[in-house]
C-alpha positions in Angstrom: 2.3 1.4 3.7 4.1 -1.9 4.6 3.1 -5.3 3.2 2.6 -7.7 6.1 2.9 -11.5 5.8 1.4 -13.4 8.6 2.8 -16.9 8.7 0.1 -18.6 10.8 1.1 -21.9 12.3 -1.4 -23.8 14.5 -1.7 -27.6 14.2 -5.1 -27.7 15.9 -6.9 -24.5 14.9 -10.3 -26.2 15.3 -9.6 -26.4 19.0 -8.4 -22.8 19.4 -10.7 -20.2 20.9 -8.0 -17.5 20.8 -6.4 -17.8 17.4 -9.8 -18.4 15.8 -11.0 -15.1 17.3 -7.8 -13.3 16.3 -8.0 -14.4 12.7 -11.7 -13.4 12.6 -10.7 -9.8 13.4 -7.8 -9.7 10.9 -8.1 -6.4 8.9 -9.3 -7.0 5.3 -6.5 -5.1 3.5 -4.4 -5.6 0.4 -1.4 -4.9 2.6 -2.0 -7.9 4.8 -1.5 -11.5 3.7 -2.6 -14.4 5.9 -0.7 -17.6 5.1 -1.8 -20.7 7.1 1.1 -23.1 6.9 -0.8 -26.1 8.2 -3.6 -25.5 5.7 -1.0 -25.1 2.9 1.2 -28.0 3.9 -0.7 -30.6 5.8 1.9 -33.1 4.6 4.8 -30.9 5.6 6.0 -30.8 2.0 6.9 -27.1 1.8 7.2 -25.4 -1.6 10.4 -23.5 -0.9 10.2 -21.3 -4.1 6.7 -20.2 -3.3 7.6 -19.3 0.3 10.6 -17.4 -0.8 8.5 -15.4 -3.3 6.0 -14.6 -0.5 8.8 -13.3 1.7 10.3 -11.2 -1.1 6.9 -9.6 -1.7 6.4 -8.4 1.9 8.1 -5.9 4.3 7.0 -7.3 7.6 6.9 -11.0 8.5 4.8 -12.2 11.5 5.3 -15.6 13.0 1.8 -16.2 14.6 1.5 -19.4 16.7 0.7 -20.8 20.1 3.6 -21.3 22.4 4.5 -25.0 22.1 6.9 -26.3 24.7 8.5 -22.8 24.8 8.9 -22.7 21.1 7.1 -22.8 17.8 4.9 -25.6 16.4 7.0 -28.1 14.4 5.9 -27.0 10.9 7.2 -23.5 11.5 10.6 -24.9 12.5 10.6 -27.0 9.4 9.6 -24.0 7.3 12.6 -22.0 8.7 15.0 -25.0 8.1 14.0 -25.3 4.5 13.0 -21.8 3.3 15.7 -19.7 4.9 18.4 -21.2 2.7 22.1 -20.3 2.7 22.9 -18.1 -0.3 19.3 -16.7 -0.3 18.4 -15.7 3.2 21.9 -15.6 4.7 25.6 -15.9 3.8 27.7 -13.6 1.7 25.2 -13.7 -1.2 22.0 -14.3 0.9 20.5 -10.8 1.1 16.9 -11.4 0.0 15.5 -10.5 3.5 17.9 -7.7 4.4 16.0 -4.7 6.0 12.7 -6.5 6.4 11.1 -6.8 9.8 10.4 -10.0 11.8 8.1 -10.3 14.8 6.0 -12.9 16.6 2.4 -13.0 17.7 2.2 -15.7 20.4 -0.4 -17.1 22.7 0.5 -18.8 26.0 -1.7 -20.7 28.4 0.2 -19.4 31.4 -0.2 -15.9 32.8 2.3 -13.1 32.3 3.8 -13.5 35.8 4.8 -17.1 34.9 7.0 -15.7 32.0 9.5 -13.6 33.9 12.9 -14.1 35.5 12.1 -15.9 38.7 8.6 -16.9 37.6 7.2 -20.3 37.1 8.8 -20.7 33.7 12.0 -19.0 34.8 12.4 -16.9 31.6 10.5 -14.3 29.6 8.8 -15.1 26.3 11.4 -13.0 24.5 14.1 -15.2 26.2 12.5 -18.3 24.8 12.2 -16.7 21.4 16.0 -15.9 21.2 16.5 -18.4 18.3 14.0 -16.5 16.2 15.6 -13.2 17.1 19.0 -14.6 16.1 17.5 -16.0 12.9 16.4 -12.5 12.0 19.9 -11.1 12.8 21.5 -13.8 10.6 19.2 -13.0 7.8 19.8 -9.2 8.0 16.3 -8.6 9.2 15.2 -6.2 11.9 13.6 -7.9 14.9 10.7 -6.5 16.9 9.7 -7.8 20.3 6.9 -10.3 20.4 3.2 -9.5 21.0 1.8 -12.0 23.5 -1.6 -13.1 24.7 -1.1 -14.6 28.1 -3.5 -16.8 30.2 -5.5 -18.0 27.2 -7.1 -20.8 29.2 -8.8 -18.3 31.5 -9.9 -15.7 29.0 -13.6 -14.9 29.2 -15.6 -14.0 26.1 -15.2 -10.3 26.8 -11.5 -10.7 27.3 -11.3 -12.5 23.9 -13.1 -9.6 22.3 -10.7 -7.1 23.8 -7.7 -9.1 22.7 -9.0 -9.5 19.2 -9.5 -5.8 18.9 -6.0 -5.1 20.1 -4.7 -7.7 17.6 -6.5 -6.0 14.7 -5.0 -2.6 15.8 -1.5 -4.2 16.0 -1.8 -5.6 12.4 -3.1 -2.2 11.1 -0.2 -0.5 12.9 2.3 -2.9 11.3 0.8 -2.2 7.8 1.0 1.5 8.5 4.8 1.2 9.0 4.5 1.5 12.8 7.7 -0.6 13.3 9.7 2.3 11.8 9.0 4.2 15.0 10.8 1.6 17.1 14.3 2.2 18.3 16.6 0.0 16.2 17.9 -2.0 19.2 15.0 -1.9 21.5 15.4 -4.1 24.6 11.7 -4.1 25.4 10.5 -7.6 26.2 7.1 -7.3 24.6 5.5 -5.3 21.9 2.5 -3.3 23.2 -0.6 -2.7 21.2 -0.4 0.8 19.7 
């Protein structure tokens, strides 16, 4: 069993239909830790030591957030800047995260066709998340392709139910060491629900 840390970052959760539904379906398990960064740090004053302890205690790290201007919300970026310190997360003595997994759970208002080469946004979601993939590589982590909910603005209630069930299955699969079945250098753009 893997320990999964979900670093949830949404600056306006009270306005979110999709993330609220996903979190409501989160499996209740000792193997899964939900850590809401905006709830923990509304003032952006991040407790670096606490965050590093959380990372050390988990095997899989999930960055869960809406896609903000083709990237992460600002608090997650600040979290990376402060928590992933040289000498701890990377560098010749920075081995604390070696061998752990990193992946993203992302929501996007646009449809899947908009996120492809030649589509409206010109690039895939994985292309836009290359800085996170490189961060994982720098920290000696293994990177898994992102899991994405597209077209969030047009999802009907029954679509939200289906997506929430798929999300719960994904998190259960991550906790059951499902990532160990991935090829080490997979070029798949998106992680599919097992």
